C-alpha positions in Angstrom: -2.4 -82.0 46.1 0.5 -79.4 46.2 1.7 -80.3 49.8 0.7 -76.5 50.5 -1.3 -75.6 53.8 -3.0 -72.5 54.6 -0.9 -69.1 55.0 2.4 -68.6 52.9 3.3 -72.2 53.2 4.9 -73.6 49.8 5.8 -76.7 47.9 9.4 -75.8 48.8 8.9 -77.2 52.6 8.7 -73.8 54.3 6.7 -74.0 57.1 5.5 -71.7 60.1 7.2 -72.0 63.6 5.1 -72.9 66.0 7.1 -71.6 68.7 7.9 -67.8 69.0 10.9 -66.0 69.1 12.9 -62.8 69.1 14.0 -63.2 65.0 10.8 -64.7 63.7 8.9 -61.6 62.8 12.1 -61.0 60.2 11.6 -64.7 59.0 8.1 -64.3 58.5 8.2 -61.3 56.5 11.5 -63.1 54.6 8.8 -65.6 53.5 6.2 -63.8 53.0 8.1 -61.8 50.5 9.2 -64.6 48.8 5.8 -65.9 48.4 4.5 -62.4 47.2 7.7 -62.8 44.6 6.6 -66.1 43.0 2.7 -65.6 43.0 3.8 -62.1 40.7 6.4 -63.9 38.2 3.6 -66.9 37.9 0.5 -64.5 37.4 2.8 -62.4 35.0 3.5 -65.6 32.8 -0.4 -66.8 33.2 -1.3 -63.5 32.3 0.7 -63.5 29.0 0.3 -66.5 28.1 -3.9 -66.4 28.4 -5.5 -62.9 29.4 -6.5 -60.9 32.8 -10.0 -62.2 31.8 -9.1 -66.0 30.9 -7.5 -66.4 34.5 -8.3 -67.9 37.7 -7.5 -67.6 41.0 -6.6 -71.4 40.9 -4.3 -71.2 37.8 -2.0 -68.5 39.4 -1.3 -70.6 42.6 -1.1 -74.0 40.3 1.7 -71.8 38.7 3.4 -70.6 42.0 3.3 -74.0 43.5 1.5 -72.5 46.5 -2.1 -73.2 47.8 -5.3 -70.8 47.3 -4.2 -69.9 51.6 -0.8 -68.2 50.0 -3.0 -66.0 47.8 -5.3 -64.8 50.2 -2.6 -64.0 52.7 -0.7 -61.4 50.4 -4.2 -60.9 47.9 -7.6 -59.8 48.2 -8.6 -60.6 45.2 -7.1 -61.3 41.2 -7.7 -57.7 40.2 -5.4 -56.7 43.4 -2.7 -59.0 42.3 -3.1 -57.9 38.8 -2.6 -54.3 40.2 0.1 -55.2 42.4 1.9 -56.6 39.0 1.0 -53.4 36.7 2.5 -51.3 39.9 5.9 -53.6 39.8 6.4 -53.3 36.1 5.8 -49.3 35.5 8.1 -48.9 38.5 10.9 -50.4 36.8 10.1 -48.3 33.6 9.7 -45.0 35.4 13.2 -46.0 37.6 14.9 -47.2 33.7 13.9 -43.8 32.5 14.7 -41.7 35.0 18.0 -42.9 35.8 19.2 -43.4 32.1 18.2 -39.1 32.2 20.1 -38.8 35.1 23.6 -39.0 33.5 23.8 -35.5 31.7 24.5 -32.3 33.4 23.0 -29.1 33.1 23.7 -29.6 29.8 21.1 -32.3 28.0 22.7 -34.2 25.1 19.5 -35.8 23.8 21.3 -37.7 21.0 23.1 -39.6 23.8 19.7 -39.6 26.4 17.6 -41.2 23.5 19.9 -43.7 23.4 20.6 -44.5 27.2 16.5 -44.7 27.4 16.1 -46.6 24.4 18.6 -49.4 25.2 17.2 -49.6 28.7 13.9 -48.8 28.1 11.4 -52.4 29.1 10.3 -53.6 25.7 9.3 -56.8 26.3 5.9 -58.4 23.8 4.6 -60.1 27.2 4.6 -57.3 29.5 3.1 -55.7 27.0 0.2 -58.2 26.7 -0.2 -57.4 30.3 -0.2 -53.8 30.4 -2.8 -53.8 27.3 -5.0 -56.0 29.0 -4.5 -53.5 32.2 -4.9 -50.9 30.0 -8.8 -52.4 28.4 -9.7 -52.9 32.6 -8.9 -49.5 33.4 -11.1 -48.0 30.8 -14.1 -49.8 32.3 -13.8 -49.1 35.6 -12.6 -45.5 36.9 -11.2 -46.6 39.9 -8.0 -48.4 38.0 -7.8 -46.1 35.3 -6.7 -43.1 37.9 -4.3 -45.6 39.4 -3.6 -46.1 35.7 -3.3 -42.4 35.4 -1.3 -41.7 38.2 1.2 -44.2 37.1 1.6 -42.4 33.8 1.9 -39.2 35.3 4.7 -40.3 37.1 6.8 -41.4 33.9 6.1 -38.4 32.5 7.7 -36.2 35.6 10.8 -38.1 35.1 10.8 -37.2 31.7 9.7 -33.8 32.8 11.6 -32.7 34.8 15.0 -33.8 33.5 13.8 -31.3 30.4 12.8 -28.7 32.9 16.6 -28.6 34.7 18.1 -28.4 30.7 16.2 -25.0 30.5 18.6 -22.4 29.6 20.9 -24.8 28.4 19.2 -26.9 25.4 16.3 -25.5 23.4 13.2 -27.5 22.9 10.9 -27.3 19.7 8.3 -24.7 20.7 5.5 -27.0 19.1 6.2 -28.9 21.9 5.1 -26.4 24.5 7.4 -26.6 27.8 8.8 -29.5 29.3 5.7 -31.2 29.9 4.3 -31.3 26.9 7.5 -32.7 25.6 7.3 -35.3 28.3 4.0 -36.2 27.0 5.2 -36.3 23.2 7.9 -38.6 24.2 5.6 -41.2 26.5 3.0 -40.7 22.9 6.1 -42.4 21.0 6.5 -45.0 23.1 2.9 -46.1 23.1 3.1 -46.0 19.5 6.0 -48.1 19.1 5.0 -50.5 21.6 1.4 -51.0 19.8 3.4 -51.8 16.6 5.5 -54.3 18.6 2.8 -56.1 20.0 2.1 -57.0 16.1 5.3 -57.7 14.4 7.2 -58.9 17.7 10.2 -57.1 15.7 12.3 -55.6 19.7 14.9 -54.6 17.6 12.7 -52.9 15.4 10.9 -51.0 18.1 14.3 -49.6 19.9 15.4 -48.0 16.5 11.9 -46.4 16.1 11.6 -44.9 19.2 15.2 -43.7 19.0 14.3 -42.1 15.9 11.4 -40.4 16.5 12.6 -39.2 20.2 15.2 -37.8 18.6 13.2 -36.0 16.1 10.4 -35.2 18.4 13.4 -33.4 20.6 15.8 -31.9 18.3 13.4 -31.0 15.4 14.2 -27.1 14.7 11.2 -24.9 15.5 11.9 -22.1 12.9 12.4 -18.9 13.7 9.9 -16.2 14.3 9.2 -13.3 11.7 
C-alpha cells in the first residue's frame, strides 16, 4: 500500500478538510493542481521508458505516489492523460517559438531569429519518444489525429504570423510561396531533424542541422524572373 486514499490525497500526508471554510475551495484547487502535475511528470517518465501502449494506470500511479482514486479525480482514462501530457509539451514548444520570434521589429533578421529559435526549442529525446508514440496513436484514431493536427497548425501559425509581419521588409524565397508555405517548411525541417535525433541521440548536432536547414530555407535566393 502507498498510504493514499481516494480522491487526490497523496503520500505526502495531504488530506481532505472535514470542515468547510472560506478558503477551502482555493486549497483544494491548489492541491489538485499539484496532483495533476505530479501525475503528468510521472507519466512522462514512464511513457518515455516503456512506450504508451505498454503502460498501465497502476504504473503511473505508483511512479507518482498516488492511488487510482487520485488518477480518476483528474483523468478519465490513460488516453486522456496521454493527450494532456502531449498538450502541455506542444503548448510549451509553440510558446518558445513565438517568444523567440517576437524579439525582432518589422525587419526580420532571419539568421538571428533562427539562432534564437534553435537555442530555446525543446529538443529532448524522451519528449520525442512520447511524441512519436502520440503520432502513431493519432494515426489510428481520427479524433486524436484532429487534435494533433490542431496543435501542429498552432505551431505553424506562430511561425507564419511572424513571417507575415515581415512582409515588405524581408523577402522570403519564392519557392516557399506565402508565409504559411514557409511555416510548413520550417515545421517539416524540425520533424526531419528530430527523427534523426531519435536515432543518434546527438542534441548538439540536431541543433546545428536545424539551424543550417532553417537558415537555408528562409534565405536561399529565389532567382530573378526572365
